[in-house]
N, C-alpha and C positions, 0 to 999 in steps of 0.2 A: 504493500500499499504506499508506504513512505521509504525512499532510499535517498542517502545523501553520500556524495562522493568528494573527498577533499574539499568540503564546503566551507567558505570564509564569509563573515559579514563583518565589515569594517565600517566604522564611523569616523568622520572627519579626517580620512584618509590615513589615519595612524592608529586608530583605537579598535583592536579586534574583538567584536562582542562574542564572536564564534570563530574558532581556529581549527581549520583542518579536520571537521567533522566527518567520519564515515560510519555509517550505521543503517540498518534496516529494520523497520517496524512493520509487522504482518497484520493483515486483517484479523480483527477479531481480538487483538491483544490489549491488555491492561497494562500500562507502564506508568511508573512513578518517575518524575523528572526532579530530582533533589539538587540542593545547593543553596548556598547563603545569597542574600539579596545583592543584586549586581553581578552575579556570576554568569548570567546570560540566559537564564529560563525563559524570561519573557520573550527575548530576541528568537529564541529556539521556536517558540509557539508561534510568533509573528511571522516568521520566515515560512512555516508551513501553511499557516492561513493566507499567504501571499500579501500581507500587509506590508513586509519588507521583502525585497529580493536579494539573494545572495550576491555578494561582491565579486565572487568567483567560485568555481566548484559547480558540481551538478546536483539538481534536486528533482527527483522523480516523484509524483504524486498520482496515485491511482494507475500506475504503470505508464505514464507519460512524462517525458522530459519537460520541464516548465518552460524553458528557453523557446519552445515551440508554440507556447501558448499565446493566443492573441489576447488583446484586453478583454473582449468579449467572453473568450473561453475561460480566463481567470476568474471572471465573475460567476460564471457557471460552476465551475470547480469549487468556488466558496460556498457554493449553494449545498454542496455535499458535506458541509462541516458546520458543526454547532459550537459556539464558543461561549465559555462561562467566565466572564471577567472578575478579576480581584475584587473590584469595587462595585460589582453587581451591573452598573451601567443601567439601571432601570429609570423609567420614567416616573418620579416620585409622586405625582399628583394624578398619575393614570392609575386605573384599577389593574389588578393581575390579567384579567381578560384582555384589556385594551394593550398592554405591553406584549402579549402573545400575539394579539392580532396584528400588530405593526409589523412583527417578524414575519407572519404568514403573508402579508400583503407584499412585502420586498420580494418574495419569491414567486409571486404571481397566483397564490392560491385564490380560487373562486370564494366568495363569501360563504357558500354552503360548505365546501371542503374545510375553509379555514375553521369555522364554527364548530364542525364535527371533530377536528384534530385537536382544537384548543380545549374542548371538554375532556377529550381522551387524556392528553397529557396532564391536566391539572388534577384529574381523578387520579392518575399514576402517581403524581406528587403529593397526593393526599391533601389538595388544596381546593377541592370542590367547593367547600363551604366559605372560600375566601374570594371566589370569582369576582364579585364585584366590590372588594374591598381595595381602596387606595393603597398603594405601596407604602406610603409613610405611616399607615397604621398597622403594619405587620411587623413581627418580631424579626430579629436578624436571621434566625434559621428559617423563617417563612420566606424572607426575601431571597435567600440563597436558593430556596428551591423553586421560586418563581424564576430566577435566572437561569436554573437548569432546564425548567420547562420551557422557557424561551427557545434555549438552545436546541431542545428536542422537537420543537413543534414542526419543523419542516423534516422530520424523519431523517437526520443526517446519518452519513456512514462513519463519521469520525467526529468525536468530542473532544476540544481542547479546553481544559480546565486550568486557570491560572490563580493559584493560591485559593481555590473555592472554600477552604476550611481556615483562612488566614486569621480572621476575626471572631471565630466562633468558639465556645466552649467545647471541651473533649466529647462531651455527650453527643452534641450537635454535630460536631465534626465527623463522628463514626456514622452518624445517621446520614449524612451527606455521602460518605463513602459507600454506603450500603446502597443508596440509590444509584450511584455511579456503576456499582457491581451489577445491579439489576439491569441496567441499560447494557452492559458489556455482555451479559449473559445471554441477550438477544441478538448479539452479533456486531454490535457496534464497537469500534475500536475506541479507547479511551486513552488519553494522555493527560495527566494530572501533575501541574507543577506544585511544589510545596517545599517549604523549608523545615518543616516538622518531622524530624527524624524519628522521633519516638512513635508517632502516628504510623508512618511508612513501616516501621520495623514489625508492626503487628500483622502486616500481610506478606504473602509470599509472591507477590506479583514481581514483574520485571522492574528492575530500578536502574535508571541512569542518573549518573552524578555529574553536574556541571561545576567546573572550577576554573575561573580565570578564562572562560571561553572554551575550554576543552571538555570533551563529553567522555567519561569514563564508565565502564560497566562493571 
């Protein structure tokens, strides 16, 4: 699903956020991406999401080399991915339903398809009773589940989660991991960035460690 060959991402011509990355991630894997703040975890996810392009090296997504992608093709590839941002990036004064509806509209779902899928995903996240609740009235854990629901609403093949448990207590963090495990069990590839080593060590999933732009296994 994802392959990187001698991949670099350099900012300001001199600062390598990613250095000589060589790896493969297969369809259906659950991968933890660990490392301290500033190590390159977010850049790694941004490169996969095509928010940032490699400075040099090769990146293959879904079996195709990204250098061959047109701008339109990149947009279509991004629709195969769902992203859970560290700070949620939810619309605070919109309801849970409205936040998911906007994501569904972006990929061109019909109103009927969007409505059905939104109800399915909110039910999956155990948020059906919060469907018309504004985001600012939800707890931190509920907001994070809405963020995950928004990432799922388009039925992506790949979930990229950037520190999804970063500001949550241990019990809620484990509940978020459980949700991601359930998503992964249905065949969706999950890559989760975190600096919570204690949490990661409780699980036997594949672990990639980022340190000063290099990735170790």
